[in-house]
C-alpha distance (Angstrom), angle and dihedral (degrees) to the residues before:
residue distance angle dihedral
M1 . . .
K2 3.79 . .
V3 3.81 112.1 .
L4 3.91 125.6 -171.6
L5 3.88 103.9 -149.8
T6 3.85 116.6 -165.4
G7 3.87 116.6 -161.2
A8 3.77 86.2 30.8
A9 3.74 95.1 153.0
G10 3.80 94.1 49.3
F11 3.85 132.3 98.3
I12 3.90 96.6 -86.5
G13 3.81 92.9 23.6
T14 3.87 91.7 62.2
A15 3.70 91.8 52.0
T16 3.76 94.0 43.5
A17 3.77 92.6 51.2
T18 3.83 89.6 54.3
A19 3.78 93.2 46.5
L20 3.76 93.8 50.7
R21 3.89 94.4 46.8
G22 3.69 86.8 46.2
V23 3.81 92.4 64.4
G24 3.80 92.8 43.1
H25 3.85 102.9 -94.5
E26 3.81 120.6 141.3
V27 3.82 111.9 -124.5
V28 3.78 127.1 -154.0
P29 3.90 101.1 -163.0
V30 3.85 121.0 -152.5
D31 3.80 127.5 176.8
A32 3.85 135.6 162.5
L33 3.88 91.2 -156.0
V34 3.86 91.3 -138.1
P35 3.79 111.8 -165.9
Q36 3.66 97.3 -120.7
A37 3.76 88.0 68.8
H38 3.80 102.4 27.4
A39 3.73 136.1 50.8
R40 3.73 123.9 -116.6
P41 2.88 130.1 -91.3
V42 3.79 93.5 36.2
T43 3.71 124.8 -155.8
E44 3.69 103.8 -147.0
P45 3.78 111.3 -115.7
E46 3.91 110.1 -115.5
G47 3.71 111.5 -96.4
V48 3.70 96.9 6.7
H49 3.92 116.2 126.4
V50 3.69 106.6 -133.1
L51 3.89 99.2 -144.2
D52 3.86 136.0 141.6
V53 3.76 110.8 -116.8
R54 3.87 86.4 -148.1
Q55 3.87 86.0 70.2
A56 3.80 91.5 45.0
R57 3.92 93.8 132.9
D58 3.82 85.9 61.0
W59 3.79 95.4 61.9
S60 3.76 98.5 34.4
G61 3.87 87.4 131.0
L62 3.90 86.3 80.6
L63 3.86 86.6 65.0
S64 3.74 93.3 64.7
G65 3.77 109.5 125.3
V66 3.82 92.0 -2.7
D67 3.81 115.6 150.1
V68 3.70 102.6 -168.7
V69 3.87 133.4 6.0
C70 3.81 115.3 -144.8
H71 3.69 105.5 -162.1
L72 3.90 114.8 -157.6
A73 3.76 100.0 147.2
A74 3.84 111.4 116.9
M75 3.70 148.4 122.9
V76 3.71 106.7 -98.3
G77 3.85 140.8 -165.1
A78 3.69 133.9 55.3
G79 3.80 93.7 -71.5
V80 3.68 124.8 -101.6
T81 3.87 98.9 -133.9
V82 3.77 135.8 1.5
C83 3.87 83.1 -105.2
D84 3.73 87.2 75.1
L85 3.92 89.9 68.3
P86 3.90 94.4 94.0
L87 3.87 91.1 51.0
Y88 3.82 92.6 54.9
A89 3.81 90.6 44.7
A90 3.78 92.5 48.0
H91 3.82 101.8 42.1
N92 3.74 99.3 34.0
D93 3.79 109.4 29.0
L94 3.74 101.2 26.7
G95 3.86 92.0 37.0
T96 3.77 92.6 51.8
A97 3.81 93.8 47.9
A98 3.85 92.5 48.2
L99 3.78 91.2 50.2
L100 3.77 93.2 49.0
A101 3.72 91.1 50.3
A102 3.83 92.2 48.8
M103 3.86 89.1 51.3
S104 3.64 94.0 51.7
E105 3.88 91.2 51.6
S106 3.79 88.9 49.2
G107 3.85 94.3 47.4
V108 3.86 95.2 -115.5
S109 3.84 107.6 144.7
R110 3.82 104.8 174.9
F111 3.77 123.6 83.9
V112 3.78 138.3 174.8
Q113 3.70 122.8 -179.2
A114 3.81 142.8 -178.0
S115 3.80 111.9 -111.4
S116 3.84 123.7 164.4
M117 3.82 142.4 -131.3
V118 3.78 87.8 -113.3
V119 3.80 87.4 85.1
Y120 3.85 87.6 77.9
G121 3.61 97.8 62.6
E122 3.79 109.7 -162.6
G123 3.85 94.1 5.3
R124 3.67 123.0 -139.5
Y125 3.85 127.3 -32.5
R126 3.71 137.8 178.6
C127 3.92 132.0 -159.9
P128 3.84 114.5 -149.9
A129 3.64 88.4 -133.9
H130 3.68 106.7 34.2
G131 3.71 104.6 28.9
D132 3.84 126.3 -138.1
Q133 3.79 114.3 15.8
S134 3.84 133.5 -178.8
P135 3.83 104.7 -149.1
A136 3.80 121.7 -149.6
P137 3.80 121.8 -119.5
R138 3.90 108.7 -65.9
R139 3.71 114.3 -97.6
V140 3.84 122.2 -112.4
E141 3.70 94.6 -128.8
H142 3.92 90.3 55.8
L143 3.78 93.3 47.8
D144 3.77 90.0 48.1
A145 3.82 88.6 54.7
G146 3.77 91.2 51.6
L147 3.93 91.9 -108.4
F148 3.77 98.1 139.0
D149 3.84 102.8 159.2
N150 3.77 123.8 89.7
G151 3.80 118.8 -112.7
C152 3.68 126.2 -149.9
P153 3.81 110.0 -93.7
L154 3.90 89.8 -139.0
C155 3.77 103.1 43.8
G156 3.81 107.9 8.9
R157 3.81 94.2 -122.9
L158 3.83 117.5 141.7
L159 3.77 111.6 -92.6
G160 3.75 121.7 -132.2
W161 3.68 122.6 -136.8
E162 3.88 124.2 -115.0
A163 3.81 129.6 -174.3
V164 3.80 112.1 -86.9
T165 3.73 121.1 -129.5
E166 3.67 130.1 -147.7
D167 3.80 94.3 -104.0
A168 3.87 93.5 64.1
V169 3.75 119.9 122.7
L170 3.72 107.7 -95.5
D171 3.74 114.0 -120.6
P172 3.90 113.2 177.4
R173 3.75 114.8 -164.8
S174 3.82 104.2 178.3
S175 3.81 135.8 44.7
Y176 3.81 90.0 -104.1
A177 3.77 91.2 51.3
S178 3.73 92.5 47.8
S179 3.88 91.7 52.3
K180 3.84 91.8 49.9
V181 3.90 90.3 52.5
A182 3.76 88.8 49.2
Q183 3.79 89.3 51.9
E184 3.75 90.1 53.2
H185 3.75 92.7 48.5
Y186 3.82 91.9 50.5
A187 3.82 90.6 50.7
A188 3.73 92.4 50.3
A189 3.90 92.6 46.9
W190 3.82 91.6 45.2
A191 3.80 92.2 49.9
R192 3.94 91.4 51.9
Q193 3.85 93.3 42.3
A194 3.73 98.6 42.6
G195 3.85 97.3 37.0
A196 3.86 88.2 -118.5
S197 3.82 136.8 129.7
A198 3.84 129.5 -117.9
I199 3.78 139.5 -177.8
S200 3.83 124.8 -162.3
L201 3.84 114.4 -158.7
R202 3.87 111.8 -152.8
Y203 3.71 101.5 -150.2
H204 3.78 119.5 -157.3
N205 3.76 122.2 -149.7
V206 3.79 103.6 -38.4
Y207 3.78 122.8 -158.0
G208 3.72 141.0 158.0
P209 3.87 142.2 100.3
G210 3.78 117.0 -17.1
M211 3.80 94.5 31.2
P212 3.81 114.3 144.7
R213 3.68 114.4 -100.3
D214 3.85 128.6 -147.4
T215 3.77 99.8 16.4
P216 3.78 130.6 115.9
Y217 3.70 88.5 -136.9
S218 3.83 91.2 63.5
G219 3.72 122.2 96.9
V220 3.82 119.8 -93.1
A221 3.85 91.9 -104.9
A222 3.79 89.6 63.4
I223 3.76 92.8 43.1
F224 3.84 88.8 54.8
R225 3.77 90.7 48.6
S226 3.69 93.0 49.8
A227 3.80 93.8 51.1
M228 3.89 89.7 49.6
E229 3.79 90.6 51.9
A230 3.79 91.3 48.1
G231 3.90 88.7 54.7
R232 3.92 91.0 -108.9
A233 3.68 125.3 128.7
P234 3.83 110.1 -112.9
L235 3.81 107.7 -108.3
V236 3.85 116.2 -137.8
F237 3.74 121.0 -157.6
E238 3.83 124.1 -131.4
D239 3.65 111.5 -2.6
G240 3.77 94.2 -42.6
L241 3.81 95.4 -113.8
Q242 3.75 95.7 111.8
M243 3.79 110.2 133.0
R244 3.76 119.7 -132.6
D245 3.79 140.9 156.4
F246 3.85 114.7 -121.6
V247 3.91 113.7 -163.0
H248 3.75 126.0 -171.4
V249 3.80 120.4 -115.7
E250 3.77 89.6 -124.5
D251 3.79 89.4 60.1
V252 3.72 91.9 45.1
A253 3.78 89.6 53.3
R254 3.72 89.6 53.3
A255 3.78 91.7 50.4
N256 3.73 90.2 52.6
V257 3.74 94.5 53.6
A258 3.85 90.4 45.8
A259 4.00 88.5 54.5
V260 3.80 93.1 45.2
E261 3.85 88.5 53.0
A262 3.79 94.4 44.3
V263 3.75 98.2 45.7
L264 3.70 91.8 67.5
G265 4.03 89.5 67.7
R266 3.71 96.3 45.7
D267 3.82 123.6 114.2
R268 3.68 117.1 -99.2
G269 3.77 113.2 -101.6
S270 3.84 93.0 31.9
H271 3.81 131.9 129.2
T272 3.76 120.3 -178.0
A273 3.82 128.9 -178.5
Y274 3.84 124.3 -150.5
N275 3.74 132.8 -171.2
V276 3.80 112.4 -127.0
C277 3.76 105.0 -157.6
S278 3.86 144.8 130.6
G279 3.69 95.7 -116.7
Q280 3.67 89.6 -135.0
P281 3.76 108.9 100.5
V282 3.81 121.8 -155.7
T283 3.90 136.6 -178.6
I284 3.79 120.8 -104.0
L285 3.89 86.8 -120.1
D286 3.92 90.1 53.8
V287 3.79 88.8 52.2
A288 3.78 91.5 54.1
R289 3.80 92.1 47.5
M290 3.93 93.8 46.5
V291 3.81 89.3 52.9
T292 3.79 97.1 46.5
A293 3.88 94.2 39.4
A294 3.79 90.4 62.6
A295 3.82 89.3 59.4
P296 3.80 106.8 57.3
G297 3.82 111.8 -143.8
S298 3.81 95.3 29.3
P299 3.75 116.8 134.9
L300 3.80 114.7 -95.9
P301 3.79 118.2 -110.4
V302 3.71 118.6 -94.7
V303 3.73 122.5 -147.3
S304 3.84 106.3 -136.7
G305 3.87 103.0 -171.4
D306 3.83 87.0 -137.6
Y307 3.73 120.2 131.9
R308 3.86 144.9 -164.3
L309 3.68 120.2 -137.4
G310 3.80 92.2 -139.0
D311 3.80 93.8 58.6
V312 3.76 125.1 97.3
R313 3.83 126.6 -143.2
H314 3.78 102.1 -124.6
V315 3.83 136.5 -3.3
V316 3.75 119.2 171.2
A317 3.84 124.4 166.2
S318 3.76 136.1 -140.4
P319 3.86 111.5 -128.4
A320 3.86 92.1 -165.2
R321 3.94 97.4 103.2
A322 3.74 94.7 47.1
S323 3.91 90.9 47.8
A324 3.91 92.9 47.5
E325 3.87 98.8 41.8
L326 3.76 105.3 27.1
G327 3.78 101.7 26.1
F328 3.65 88.9 -126.8
T329 3.95 120.5 145.3
A330 3.82 120.6 161.8
R331 3.80 115.0 -109.5
I332 3.76 102.1 -166.5
S333 3.81 118.8 70.4
P334 3.83 120.2 -146.6
E335 3.75 91.9 -117.3
I336 3.74 92.3 58.4
G337 3.79 98.8 32.8
L338 3.83 96.7 47.4
A339 3.87 92.0 48.0
R340 3.80 86.7 52.8
F341 3.82 90.4 45.5
A342 3.87 90.5 64.6
R343 3.67 87.1 68.5
D344 3.82 104.9 30.3
P345 3.82 118.2 109.5
L346 3.77 115.7 -101.4
R347 3.73 126.9 -156.9
A348 3.78 118.4 -105.7
W349 3.77 121.1 -116.7
R350 3.77 119.2 142.8
A351 3.76 97.8 37.3
R352 3.81 94.2 53.5
L353 3.83 90.0 44.9
A354 3.72 87.8 56.9
A355 3.65 95.7 46.9
V356 3.75 93.3 60.3
G357 3.92 97.0 37.4
A358 3.85 88.4 -115.5
R359 3.78 126.8 148.2
P360 3.87 131.0 -154.4
E361 3.77 120.0 -111.2
S362 3.82 93.7 -103.0
G363 3.74 144.7 -33.8
P364 3.76 104.6 33.4
S365 3.70 94.2 62.4
A366 3.80 89.1 61.4
V367 3.89 95.1 53.7
T368 3.64 125.9 62.1
M369 3.72 119.3 -135.2
S370 3.79 92.8 -114.5
Q371 3.81 88.3 59.0
A372 3.69 92.4 44.0
A373 3.83 91.2 53.3
T374 3.94 86.2 61.6
Y375 3.80 91.9 65.6
G376 3.70 109.8 119.4
E377 3.88 97.9 -166.4
G378 3.68 136.0 47.3
V379 3.71 144.2 158.9
G380 3.82 112.7 -145.8
E381 3.86 101.7 -159.0
């Protein structure tokens, strides 16, 4: 099978290209090498077409003979400032729309894309007295007082989290989340209008070798790792008890391959979303502890009590649909993977920027790395 892979030189893209080739698929790799994910100056990876997905209709010749497009190119992370809004809209919304249009013009009707768990907002909660509840965004006065958990809107009791399924109502609460919801909606509309089929993979917190270091657009695991290597204690937001699912990049690459192979057999006009997760949720504090414990002598994590308004309390996914329909089950547990991650090679970012006196397009230049290391959330896509 011939697969055009966008974001092919990125963290997840590199692993996915290797996994696709490993099972005999031909890969057409494309990447724009945006500075939020790649150090400057960049040595163009051999064989990668350095092109901007927003101009996809200008390079539609690459789509000739392609069976499936696997679209991983995106601006990722929670966003550093509201000034990042245009970047998310441009790279994620416009980029996806342009790519889908180019695919239709070239007769390519199978599409797999990277989405994210952030589309769920606060995730799924249950009150022991009133059943399933959808809490509103947490109030500033509660966060200021250190009251981080969600209460039942009917009785005020603390809500317990439950695994969120793919049929949950989408509730984006950041610029990044909004752009990922838009990508899913574009894919669904395109599938109906073009008589095509699409799959969106809702990655949970991805980590592993090759993750960018020292950037506020990285996931929280990389930020903890960078703090540890700098001799600083990893700073954990809130009380550290936020529940998340951390999934290793090798498992994510396997999920991508499974989706690429599955989408060929899907009904035309269909769009299906899948959680891509380990199925073994952990707290953010435990993530920091697992990373530092694997490096003896590292400073212990510090719970800061700080918060970010865009963060949600708990979001944990159900892996059931991906297991049943894609045959995907994660193989690397967080305990094993995060301990390994403490020694995994990361990709340079800030250090090489500083060496050439360059600056990123936006956000990171406004945030010092000591500040970035306090971020308690992150989606490594």
